[in-house]
C-alpha positions as a Markdown table, in Angstrom:
| # | Residue | x | y | z |
|---|---|---|---|---|
| 1 | Met | -0.8 | -0.3 | 42.9 |
| 2 | Pro | -4.2 | 0.5 | 41.3 |
| 3 | Glu | -7.0 | -2.0 | 41.6 |
| 4 | Leu | -9.7 | -2.3 | 39.0 |
| 5 | Thr | -12.8 | -4.3 | 38.5 |
| 6 | Ile | -13.1 | -5.6 | 35.0 |
| 7 | Gln | -16.1 | -7.4 | 33.5 |
| 8 | Ile | -15.6 | -10.5 | 31.5 |
| 9 | Gly | -18.5 | -12.7 | 30.3 |
| 10 | Gly | -20.9 | -10.8 | 32.6 |
| 11 | Arg | -18.7 | -11.5 | 35.7 |
| 12 | Gly | -16.7 | -9.0 | 37.7 |
| 13 | Phe | -13.0 | -9.6 | 38.5 |
| 14 | Asp | -10.9 | -7.5 | 40.8 |
| 15 | Val | -7.4 | -7.1 | 39.4 |
| 16 | Ser | -4.4 | -4.9 | 40.1 |
| 17 | Cys | -1.9 | -3.4 | 37.7 |
| 18 | Gln | 1.1 | -1.1 | 37.6 |
| 19 | Glu | 0.5 | 2.7 | 37.8 |
| 20 | Gly | -0.3 | 4.0 | 34.4 |
| 21 | Glu | -1.3 | 0.6 | 32.9 |
| 22 | Glu | -5.0 | 1.0 | 33.7 |
| 23 | Val | -6.0 | 1.9 | 30.2 |
| 24 | Phe | -4.1 | -1.1 | 28.7 |
| 25 | Leu | -5.6 | -3.5 | 31.3 |
| 26 | Gln | -9.1 | -2.2 | 30.5 |
| 27 | Ser | -8.4 | -2.6 | 26.7 |
| 28 | Ala | -7.1 | -6.2 | 27.2 |
| 29 | Ala | -10.1 | -7.0 | 29.4 |
| 30 | Lys | -12.5 | -5.6 | 26.7 |
| 31 | Met | -10.9 | -7.9 | 24.1 |
| 32 | Leu | -11.2 | -10.9 | 26.5 |
| 33 | Asp | -14.8 | -9.9 | 27.3 |
| 34 | Asp | -15.7 | -9.7 | 23.6 |
| 35 | Glu | -14.4 | -13.3 | 23.1 |
| 36 | Ala | -16.2 | -14.5 | 26.2 |
| 37 | Gln | -19.4 | -12.9 | 24.8 |
| 38 | Val | -19.1 | -14.8 | 21.6 |
| 39 | Leu | -18.7 | -18.0 | 23.6 |
| 40 | Ser | -21.7 | -17.1 | 25.8 |
| 41 | Asp | -23.8 | -16.4 | 22.7 |
| 42 | Gln | -22.8 | -19.7 | 21.1 |
| 43 | Ile | -22.7 | -22.1 | 24.0 |
| 44 | Gly | -24.6 | -20.4 | 26.8 |
| 45 | Arg | -23.6 | -20.4 | 30.5 |
| 46 | Met | -20.4 | -22.3 | 31.4 |
| 47 | Pro | -18.1 | -22.4 | 34.3 |
| 48 | Glu | -15.9 | -19.4 | 34.9 |
| 49 | Ser | -12.6 | -21.2 | 34.4 |
| 50 | Arg | -13.8 | -22.8 | 31.2 |
| 51 | Met | -15.1 | -19.5 | 29.8 |
| 52 | Leu | -11.8 | -17.8 | 30.6 |
| 53 | Leu | -9.8 | -20.6 | 29.1 |
| 54 | Met | -11.8 | -20.7 | 25.9 |
| 55 | Ala | -11.8 | -16.9 | 25.5 |
| 56 | Gly | -8.0 | -16.8 | 26.1 |
| 57 | Leu | -7.5 | -19.6 | 23.5 |
| 58 | Met | -9.6 | -17.7 | 21.0 |
| 59 | Leu | -7.5 | -14.5 | 21.6 |
| 60 | Ala | -4.3 | -16.5 | 21.4 |
| 61 | Asp | -5.4 | -17.9 | 18.0 |
| 62 | Lys | -6.0 | -14.4 | 16.7 |
| 63 | Val | -2.6 | -13.3 | 18.0 |
| 64 | Ala | -0.9 | -16.3 | 16.3 |
| 65 | Gly | -2.6 | -15.4 | 13.0 |
| 66 | Thr | -1.5 | -11.8 | 13.4 |
| 67 | Asp | 2.1 | -12.9 | 14.2 |
| 68 | Asp | 2.2 | -15.1 | 11.1 |
| 69 | Lys | 1.0 | -12.2 | 8.9 |
| 70 | Phe | 3.4 | -9.8 | 10.6 |
| 71 | Lys | 6.4 | -12.2 | 10.0 |
| 72 | Ser | 5.3 | -12.6 | 6.3 |
| 73 | Leu | 5.1 | -8.9 | 5.8 |
| 74 | Glu | 8.4 | -8.4 | 7.6 |
| 75 | Ala | 10.0 | -10.9 | 5.2 |
| 76 | Lys | 8.5 | -9.1 | 2.2 |
| 77 | Leu | 9.8 | -5.8 | 3.5 |
| 78 | Thr | 13.3 | -7.2 | 4.0 |
| 79 | Ala | 13.2 | -8.5 | 0.4 |
| 80 | Val | 12.0 | -5.2 | -1.0 |
| 81 | Glu | 14.6 | -3.3 | 1.0 |
| 82 | Ala | 17.3 | -5.6 | -0.3 |
| 83 | Glu | 16.1 | -5.1 | -3.9 |
| 84 | Leu | 15.9 | -1.4 | -3.4 |
| 85 | Gln | 19.5 | -1.3 | -2.1 |
| 86 | Ser | 20.8 | -3.4 | -5.0 |
| 87 | Leu | 19.1 | -1.0 | -7.4 |
| 88 | Arg | 20.7 | 2.0 | -5.7 |
| 89 | Asn | 24.1 | 0.3 | -5.9 |
| 90 | Met | 23.8 | -0.4 | -9.6 |
| 91 | Pro | 25.9 | 1.8 | -11.8 |
| 92 | Gln | 24.0 | 4.4 | -13.8 |
| 93 | Pro | 23.0 | 3.3 | -17.3 |
| 94 | Glu | 25.0 | 4.7 | -20.2 |
| 95 | Pro | 23.1 | 7.5 | -21.9 |
| 96 | Glu | 21.5 | 6.4 | -25.1 |
| 97 | Arg | 22.7 | 8.0 | -28.3 |
| 98 | Ile | 19.8 | 9.2 | -30.4 |
| 99 | Glu | 20.5 | 10.4 | -33.9 |
| 100 | Val | 18.3 | 13.1 | -35.3 |
| 101 | Ala | 18.1 | 13.6 | -39.0 |
| 102 | Val | 19.3 | 17.0 | -40.2 |
| 103 | Val | 18.0 | 18.3 | -43.4 |
| 104 | Pro | 20.9 | 19.7 | -45.4 |
| 105 | Pro | 20.5 | 23.4 | -46.5 |
| 106 | Ser | 20.6 | 22.3 | -50.2 |
| 107 | Val | 17.4 | 20.3 | -49.8 |
| 108 | Thr | 15.6 | 23.3 | -48.2 |
| 109 | Asp | 16.8 | 25.6 | -51.0 |
| 110 | Thr | 15.6 | 23.1 | -53.6 |
| 111 | Leu | 12.2 | 22.8 | -51.9 |
| 112 | Ala | 11.9 | 26.6 | -51.7 |
| 113 | Glu | 12.7 | 26.8 | -55.4 |
| 114 | Leu | 10.1 | 24.1 | -56.3 |
| 115 | Ala | 7.5 | 26.0 | -54.2 |
| 116 | Ala | 8.2 | 29.2 | -56.0 |
| 117 | Arg | 7.8 | 27.5 | -59.4 |
| 118 | Ala | 4.6 | 25.9 | -58.3 |
| 119 | Glu | 3.2 | 29.3 | -57.2 |
| 120 | Ala | 4.3 | 30.8 | -60.5 |
| 121 | Leu | 2.5 | 28.0 | -62.5 |
| 122 | Ala | -0.6 | 28.5 | -60.3 |
| 123 | Ser | -0.6 | 32.2 | -61.1 |
| 124 | Val | -0.3 | 31.5 | -64.8 |
| 125 | Ile | -3.2 | 29.0 | -64.7 |
| 126 | Glu | -5.3 | 31.5 | -62.7 |
| 127 | Glu | -4.6 | 34.2 | -65.2 |
| 128 | Ser | -5.4 | 32.0 | -68.2 |
| 129 | Ser | -8.6 | 30.7 | -66.6 |
| 130 | Ala | -9.7 | 34.2 | -65.7 |
| 131 | Thr | -9.5 | 35.3 | -69.4 |
């Protein structure tokens, strides 16, 4: 069983852990040391047991806040997944019928005839204004 010396609040503590957990222990000790440092900066020197208790309580408060946020996000995720599933289970909407106006051939023939007459009149006007 590996033994490590961790620093918390400027004090060394000898602790042991399971093989392979050294990195996790050092990480946890760093978090506890950070909280102890905040206490030391605010209050100053205090007994070791009180410092560890207060630092542990501060970490527990942060964990409780994170747990609350996690549970809230988990509930939102569950609701969104349920909504997504209900949308997937809905039948496909009926296709919309869109009517497009079709111009009858007689209208296009009439318009072509009117255009030809207008061009003929324009030619007559041009010829008479030229002379």
